[in-house]
Every structure is written in C-alpha cells, then in structure tokens.
Phi, psi and omega in degrees: 000321180293319180297320180293322179296319179295318180298317179296321179297317179296314179300318181298319180293320179296316180294319181295316179295317180295320179296318180294319180295316179295321181296316179295318182295323182273331185291323180302297178300325181295316180296317179298317180298316180296319180298313179294321182296317182289334178278350179081020182279344181257000000 
C-alpha cells in the first residue's frame, strides 16, 4: 500500500509539473491573442 501511494504521488507530481508547463506555454500566446483581439487588431 505504501509503495502504491508513493507511485501515485510521483505520478501526481509528474502530471502537475506537465500541467503547469502546458499552462505556461499556452497562457502566454493566449493572453497576447486576447489583448490584440479586444483591441480589434485581428
């Protein structure tokens, strides 16, 4: 049970790190796009 809990913890950290990286990667262009879109530049 302890080994399974550790494995789940590692998986959770990997998923959390990957999610944070994806969020940062997508948030940058998304914010820029929204700013230009709201200004009517696109």
